[in-house]
N, C-alpha and C positions, 0 to 999 in steps of 0.2 A: 321437419318444419317446426319452428318455434311455437310454443303455446301462447295463449292469450295473455297470461301473466308476464311472460318475458317481453312480449311486444309492448305491453303497457309500460313496463319499466324503460324500454328503449325510447318510447315516445316521450315519457317524462324527462328522460335525460337530454334528449334533443331539444325539448322546449326550454329547459334550463340553459342549455348552450346558446340557444337563440336569444334569450334575454340578455346574456352576457355580450354577445356580438352586437346586439342593437345598442346597448349602453356604450360599448366601446366606439361604435360609429358616431353616436351623438357627442361623445367627449372629443373625438378627433375633429368633428365638424366645428365645435366651439374653439378648440385650439387652432384650427386652420384659420378661422376669422381673425384671431389675435395675431397669428403669425403673418397674415397678409397685411394687417394694419402696421405691424412693426416694420415689415420690409418696405412698405410705401413711405413710412415716415423717414426712413434712412435714405431714400432716393434723392431728395433735394440736396442734402449735404454732399453726397457723392457727385452729383451733377455740378454743383457750384465749385467743388474742389477741382474737378476735371476742367471746367471752364477757365479757372484761374491759371492752371498749369498750361493749358493751350494758349492762353493770352500771353503768358510769360515766354513760351517757346517762340511765338511769332515775333516777339519784340527783343529777344535776347539770343545771343549766339550760344549754341550748345557746346562749342569748343572753346578752349582757352586761347590765350593770346598767341601761342606758338602754333595753333591749329592742330595740335595732336591730342592734348588732354581733353577728355570729355568732362562736362560740368559736374556730373555725378556718376559714381560707379554703377548705379542701377541702369544706366543707359548704355553701358559697355557691352558689346556683343562678342562672345568668344566661341571657339569651337566647343561643341557640346560633348565633352568627354565624361563629365559627372553631372547627372541629371537628378533632380529631386521631383518626386511625384507625390502630391498631397491629395489623399483620397478621403472624401467626406461622405460618410454614410450615416446610419442611425444607431442609436443605443438599443433599440428594442425591435422585436419582430412583429408578426401579424400585420405586415404592411405589403403583402403581395410580393411582387418581384422588385420592390424598390431597392433593397440592399443588394440583391444578386445582380441586378442590371448594372449598378455602379461598380461592383466587383468585376463583372465581366468586361466592362468598358476599360477599367484600369488595367486588367490583366492583358487585354488585347493590345493596349497601347504599349505596355512593357514588352510584350513579345515582339511587337513591331520594332521597337527600339533595339532589341537584341538580335533581330533577324539580320542575315547577311545583306549588305547594301552593295549596289553597283558603284564603281568609281565616279560615275557622273553625278551622283546625288550629293547634295550639300550636307553631308553628315559623316561622322567617323566610320571607319571600316569596322567589320565585326571584331569583337573582342576588346575594342578600345573604349567602349562606353559603359560606365558604371552607373547604376541606378540606386538611389536611396528612396525608400518608401516611408512616408509619414502618414499615419492614420488618424482620422477623427471619427469617433463613434466605435462602440464596442463590437458591432457587427463587422465593421471594416477591419478592426484589429484582429479579431478571431479568424477572419477569412485569410489574411495574409500571414498571420503568425504560423499557420500550418504549412505554409509554402516556403517561407524565406527565414533565414536566421537573423537574430538581433545583431546590430553592430556592436563592436567592442572598442573601448577606449583604454589607453594606457596612461596611468598617472605618472607625471614627471615631477620629481622633487629636486630642489636645489639645496645642497648642504652648505652650511656656514662653517667658519673656522672653529666655532665653539661646539660643533657637533650637532647642532639643531638643524632640522630640515624645514624647508618652506615649499609648499605646493605651488608649482608654477602654472601648469596647464595640463589639459587632457589631449593626448594625441590619438587620432583615429587609426586603428589597425584594421584595414580592410582585408577580409579573408575570402569573401565571395563577391561576385560582380553585382548581385542584387541583395540588399540588406535592409532591415527595418531599423530606422534611426530613432524616432521619437513617437510616442503615443500621446495625441492631443485630445483624447476622449473627454477630458474634463471640461473642454470648451462648451460642450453641448448641455452639460448639466444646468448651468446658469449662464446663458449667452451674454457675455459682458464685453463691451468694446475695449476695456482696459486689459482683460485677459487675452483677447485676440491681438491687441497691440504688442504684448509681450512675446507671444508666439511668432508674430510677423517679424519683429525685430531680430529674433533668433535666426530666422531664415535670411533676412536682409544682411545680417553680419556675416553669415557663412558665404553669401554671394559676393560681398565686398572683399572678403579675404581670399576669394578664388577657390574655396572648397567645393562649390557647386557652380556650374556654368549656365544652368537654366532651371526654371521652376515651372512645373505644370500642375494644374489643379483639376481634379475630377469631381464633379458634383452634378446634382439634378437641378437644372435651371427651371424656375417656376414663373409663369406669367398668369396663368389661371388654372382652374381644375382640369380643363381639357387642353391646355397649352403648356406642356412640359417636355423637356428633353434632357437626356444625359449628355453632358458636354465634357470635353477635355480642353481646357483653356490655358494658354500660355501666359504666365504671370510675370516672369522675368526672363530675359531683359525687357524693359519697357520699350516698345516700338512706336505705338500710336496711342496717345492719351485719349481716354473717353470711349475707345472702341475696343472691346475685348477681342483678342485674337483666338478664335475658336479653331482648334486643330481637328477635332472629331466631334460629331454630334449624332445622336440617335433619337429620332422623333417617336411619339406615341403612335400606335396603330389605331385604325378606325374602331376596332373592337374595344380597345382600351379606352378610347374617347367616349364611346357609347356607355360603357360601364361606369366611367367617372361621371358622366352627365346624369345618369340615372341615380347614382348615389348622392350627387349634389342636389338634385331636384327633391328627393325624399328627405334630405336633411336641411333643406332651406338655405343652401349655399348657392350663390350666383356662379354661373359658369362663364360669365363674360369677363374679359380683362378689365380690371379697375380703371376707371377714367382718371386722367391726370388732374391732380388737385391744382388749385390756384398757386400754391407754393411751388409745385413742380414746374408749372409754366414760367413762373418768375425766375426759378433757378436756372432754367435753360437760357434765359436772356442775360443772366448775370455774367459780366465780364466779356460779353461778345460785341460790345459797341466798337465801331471802327475809329477809335480815338487813341491818342498816345497817352499811356499811363506812366506816371512817375513813381518809381520804386525807391523807397528810402534805403533798402538793403541791396547788397550786391547780388546779382543773379545766382551766383554759385551758392551763396548762403540760403537764398530762397529755395533753390532746388534741394539743398541738403535737408531742409526742414519739411518741404511739401511732398517730395517723392516717396519717402518712407510712409508718410501718412496716407498717400494715395494707394500704396500696396496694402496697407492695413485695411483700408476701406474696401478694397476689392475682395479680400478674404472674408471680411465681416459680411459683405453683401452676399457672397456665395454661401456662407453658413445660414444666413436668414432664409435664403431661397430654398436651401436644402431642407431646413426644418419645415417650411410650408409644404414642400413636396412630400415629405414623409407623412405629415398629417393627412394630406389629400389621398395618398396611396393607402394609408390605413383605413380611412373612411370608405374608400372604394372596396377594399378587401373585406371589411366587416359587413358592408352592404351585400356583397356577393355571398358571404358566409351565411347571413341571415336568410337570404333568398333560398340558398341550398338547404338550409335547415327546414324551412317551410315546405319545400318540395319533399324532403325526406319524411316529414311528419305526415303529409298527405299519403305518401306511398305506404308508410307503416300502418296508418289508420285503415287504409283500404285492405291491406293484408290481414290486419287484426279482425276486421269485419268478416272477411272471407273465412278465416280460421274459426271464428265464433259461429258463423252460419253453418259451416261444415260440422262442427261439434254438435250444434243443435239438431241438425238433420240426422246425424248418426244416432243421437239419443232417441229421437222420434222413431227411427227405424227399429231400434232395439226394443222400445216399448211396444210398438205394433207387432213386432215379431213374437215377443213374449206373450202378448195377449192372444195372438193367433194360435200359439202352441198350446194354450190352456183350453 
């Protein structure tokens, strides 16, 4: 059994750890409030953009004059032979099961896509479907880098008559059915719409060229501290504007909700879903009036400009919600760690008191025994 000095050192160490976890909890609570505000501020813009596109779809034909060509390549549906999976996790740990749940959901979706299919299902037969994985967040990158190889590209140069060469393009050389293509972890460092737009256009360009046939995004959807779920959402092709196509979802358990509610109550964070602001209510009404709008530009040109922006907005919204979910998960995990530290301190203090009492009792017995012997 440990002596009193060792127990005192352990108690001091656990108290120091509890101070750190309490500080991390309060920092996460403050960041969560800012992340919630940022996500709510982005909702009116996304809603108005979706309303404009829905209004345009109702008043314009999605197909060309010959009835065959679709107004925009992002609306074209193809057989899903090459699938891109965008996995959004976090850069840091100490967030409970936040990162692992996203990794499990993404891996489960990938395994399902590679599993044998029956001929009646509307999907390619086994061996025909290739999957590209793009990661956002260092935890996501490290998780899948251990499982799948990086994609390779071959540089193609064109030689001129004077002997000089000019780089033409990079050609993908696929070696495995599942490969890692790009790491977009830099997006989380300073979440900027401009940076997200560049990443989204890279995905859009590959879809328009036919390099990928569909895009799925895996992230943690956030509505409130106790209303979160890990979802797999189909991003491309666009089927229904304004309504996300959720393929897979995993809700929080009752135990997780209780832990999150306790952490929020002790940190002063509301567990209720934020009410709609006046701007959000007005955004929902924007462009929904049953009147004939006059468009100065051709519908195909409007689709060409608005649909890529719509995809960018969807990715940006997923990143905002993922950041808020990460802070909420870290706040809950640090609250549980602080509570466990307090319980450990109580147990160690009780053990220390027992050891000290036993030592005192032993000393008294030795003194009495020595006195009796005299």
